[in-house]
N, C-alpha and C positions, 0 to 999 in steps of 0.2 A: 540426379536432376529431375525435377518435377516437369512433366509435359505442360505447355501452356493451357490453362483452364479460364473459362469465361467467368463462372459465378462460384463463389466459395461461401459456405456458412460456417460460422464458429460459435458454438454454443459455450457460453460461460455467463451464466445469471447470478453473478456474485456482486460483492461490494467492492468499495474502492481499493482496499489493500490487496485484495484478491486479484482484481483487474489489473492493478500495477505489476503485480508478479507474471502477468501473462504478456506484457508488452514485449520481452525479449523473443517470444515465440512469434508474436504478431509481426515483429520486425523481420525475422527470418522469413515468415511466410510471404511477406510484401516483397522481399529481395528476390525470392524465387518466382513469384508470380505479380511482376509489376504491372500488368495490364488486366488482371483479374478484377472482378467488383467483389469485395469482401464484406459481407454482412455479419454484423455481430448479433447473435441471438441472446438477449440478455434482459436485464431489469429496466424499468422505465428511467431510473436516474441515470442509466448509462449513456443517455443522449448527450450529456456534457462530456463523458469520456470519449465518445465518437467525435464530437466536434473538436475536442483537444487533440486527438490522435488521428486526424484525418489522413495523414500520411500513409497509415497502416490500415484503417478501416473506414469504408465508404458509407456505410449506413447502419441503423440499428432497426432490428425486428424486435418488438417488445413482446415478451412472452406473457400469456395469461396464466392464471393460476393452474399448476400441474400437479395432479395428485403424486404425493410422495416427494415433492421438492418444497420444503418449508420456505425458502428463500422467496417463492412466488405467491405466498399465501394471500398477500394484499393486492396482487395484480388483477387487473380487470380484463374483460374479453372473454370470447368463446374459444376454447381450445380447438374445436372442429374449425372455426373459421381461420384460426392462425395456421393450422395444418394445411387447409385449402389454400391459403395465400402462399405458404412456402413452397408447395407443390407447383403452383402456378409459376413461381420464379425459375424452376428447373435448374436447380443447383448441380454443378458438376461434382462437388465434393462437399460433403457436411463432417465437420470435426467436432468431436465430442471432447471439449476441454473443461468439463465440468464434473470431477469427481470420478469414482471408480466404475462408473457405468451401470450400476446395479439398477438405477432407476433412469438414468439419462440416456442409455444406450437405446432403449426402446423408443424414446421420444425422437432421437437423431434418425433412426430408421424410419419413422413416420414422415419426415420431411421430404421424402421422395427423391433424394439426391441419387445421382448415377452410381457414385461410390460414398462410403463412409469410412471414417477413421477415429481412433481415439484409444481408450483404455478399457480393460475389463478386468474385473475381480478375479484371482486365482480361484479355480474351482468351478467358475461360471463358463458358459459358452463363450468362445471367441468368435466374434461376428466375421472377421476376416484376418487371417494370420499375417497377410502382407501389410495390412494398414492399422492393426490394433496391437497395443502392447499391454503386458501385465502390469496391473496398479502395484506400485511399491509404496507402502504406507509411510516410511520414513524418508522418502525422496523429496528433496527441496522442490517447491513450487515452480521456481524458475528453471531449474534443470529438467524437471520432468516435462514441462512444455517444449523445451529444446530437444529433449530426447524423442519425442513424438515428431517434431518437426524434421529432425534428421532422418528418422525412418521413413518419412514422406518424401525426402529427397530435397528439403529446404535447409540448406547448411546454415548454422547459427551465425549471426552477425554480432556475437558478443553477449555476454550474459548480464551487462549493466542495465539497471533500470534508468529510465528518463522521464522528463516531464517537460513538455515543450512550453516555454514562456515567451512573451512578447511585451513591447512597451506598454500596451494597454493594460496588462496585468499589473505592471508597477505603477501606472497612473492611477489605477482604481486602488492599489494599496495605499498611495501617498493621500488619496482622498478619503480614506477610511477614518483617520483620526490625526489631529494636528499635533498630537503628543507622541507620534511615532518615533521611536529612537533612531539614531543613525546606524546604517548597517554595520554589522560586525561588533555591536555594542550591547546586544540583547540576547537573552535567552528566551526561547519559546517553551512554555510549560503547557502540555497537552494531557489533562487528567481524564479525558473521555475514552470510551470504548463502548461498543454497542450492547455488550452484556455485562452487568455488574460484576459477574464471576470473573471477568477479564480486567478489572480495575484495580490498580493500586490505591490505597486510602488516600482521599484528597487531602487530609492533614499532613501527610508524609510528602506529597508533592509540595504543599505550602512551605514545610520546613527546608526542603531542598531549594525552593525558589528564595526564601530569605537567606540561606547560605550563600547562593550565587549573587544574590543582591549585595551581600556584605562584601563580596570580592570584586564588586565595581560594576557588575553587569545590570542592565535595565531587566525588568521582568514583563514578559508579554504572555498573558494567559489566552489560550485559544480553545476552540471548541465549536461544535455545531449548534444550531438553534435549539436542537432538544437537549443540548448538555449545559445550557446556561445556568440552571440551578445548581449542578454539580460543580461548574467553574467558580460560581459565587461563593460556595463552600470553601474552595481553595483560597480565594481572594480574603474572605472573612477570617481564615485561620492565619493569615500572614501579619507580619508586623511592618514590613518594608513596603514603599510605594510600588505600585503595580498598574500595568495597563491592561485592562480586561477587554478583549476583542471577540469574546464568545457570541456567536451568532451574527458576526458583522463582516464576515468574510466569505466570498464564494470559493469555489474550488482553485481558479486560477490566482486569486488574491491571496489565498492561504499559502499556496505554494511559493508565490513571489515572496511572502512575509518570512517563510521558512528558509528560502534560499539566501536571505540577508542576514540570518541569525547567526550567532557565534555557536549555538549548541541547541539541541532540542532534547527535552526531557519528556518521555511519554509511555504509554502502555504499548503492547503489541498490538497496534491498530494501523489504519490507513496513514496516519500522520508519520509513523516509522518508515513507511515505504515512499511517501513524498520526501522526507529527509534524505533516504538513500538516492532518490532519483536526482535531486538537485545538489547533492555532495555536501550537505550540512551535516557535521558530526552529531551523533545522538547516543543517548542511553535509553535503552528499551527495558522497561520492567515487563517481563513476559510471566504473566500470572497462570491463567488456565490453558493457554494455547500452547502449540507445540513449536519450540524453537528450531527443531530439525527441519520442519517444512517451511517456516516463514521469517526466520531470522535473516537480516541483510547478509548477503555473501561477503561483503567486506568487513572483516572482523577488526580491523585496525581503526577504522573511522567510525564504526558502529558497534556499541558494546551492549550485549544482551544479558541481563540478569535474570536467571531462572533457577528457582529452588527445585531440586529433584523430587518428584512425588508420584505415586503410583497411579493416581487417577487423571493424569494429563494425557490427552487433552480433554478438557472439561466440558460436557455438553450441558451443564446446568445453567439456567438463567442466574441463579444465586447459588453459592456454595452451600452444601448442606453439612460441611464438617468443619466449618470455623474459618475457612479461607487460608489455611497455611501456606499455600504457594504464594500469596502476597504478603502475608504477615512475616515471613521468614526472609524478606528482602528489606535491609535496613537502609536508613537514610545514609548511614556513613559508607555504606556500600555503594550507593547511587554517587554520592560525592566523590568518592575515590576514583571512580571512573570518569566522572565529568572533569576532575582536576587534570587527569591524564590526558583526556581529549583536547582541553583548552591549551595546554602546553604543547600538545602535538600539533595543533593548528598553527600555533606561531612558529614552531619548529619548521612546519612544512612551508610557511611563507618564506621564512629565512633561506631555505634550500631551494625555493622557486618551484615547489610542486603546488598541484591544483591551480595552475595559472597565476600564482601570486610571485611578488618580487620581495627582495629584502626589505624595501621600503614599506611594504605592506606589513611585514613582521613588526616594524617600529611602531606603525599606525595602530597595529592590533594592541600592542602592549600599552600604548598611550591611552587608547579608547577605554581600555579595561582598568585604567588607573594603575598600571604596573610601570616600574622604571624601564626606560628604553635603552 
């Protein structure tokens, strides 16, 4: 059991998928410290994450550019001023939840907290044996965070991801496009990922989308504003009708859209973790990333396809050897998993799982053009 603390800082300056994997750890921390003021030390975009997960995190301190942390390269502000502000806050505990600590442990030490905690790389100096754990490369990100919380006396409150949604998210979704299909009748196709090396070819996403459309599902293409050109390539390669919502959804609207989809087909990116958080079945094509660390823990509802290759995880922006990790995942492989998941969803409804009823199973079959 952790002693009550007043102020806690958590360093995790990463993007959406990485932040979603930290939610179970933040949930455990809040359960152990219900009165503490918890500050996320992160990237500027994470303001929307803090607003969304306000039950677990109270505020965001935006990191400036930090040498050795490429995620912060475009951040603004003075590092010296940032450290001064952190010290002024007088944190009782600063938690390094951002990597092996080779770079970030020194940064956490500079925050001036009374105590620090986190991970350290084997062979490197351990800052505090009571509150630092050895970094394990192949450990799943969700379980890694929970292992640290347990070490600190914050018992896990489950390992499931979550994404809070409210009526305003669904109102915004319905205002996005008049042609939005009914819940349960569409597939979300998400072809984007931050690095091209992590993307399955858009033409293959298009082929999968056409197959699903041929099975009676409407197709909704999703992506960020930066991915509109990529998503247009998927649309232009398709033969069936499609609704393109790339660049038209905020985070909450996107999650609401995913929550009402029959299935999500995506790369190993934030969309995968949103699907896991809202309980929508997904097929994840894992190209250069590491499925041992990032794949959804629920292997029944979320299927991850990864071609074994020596150079995983890939740190290249673009693959220098012809992208075999992507090209060796065929459309037929994705469709096989998608077909199993769609039938599983109907069977789950018939069995009353995931909050569904037998009537829902009939409606699902009717909406997808299947005999009831």
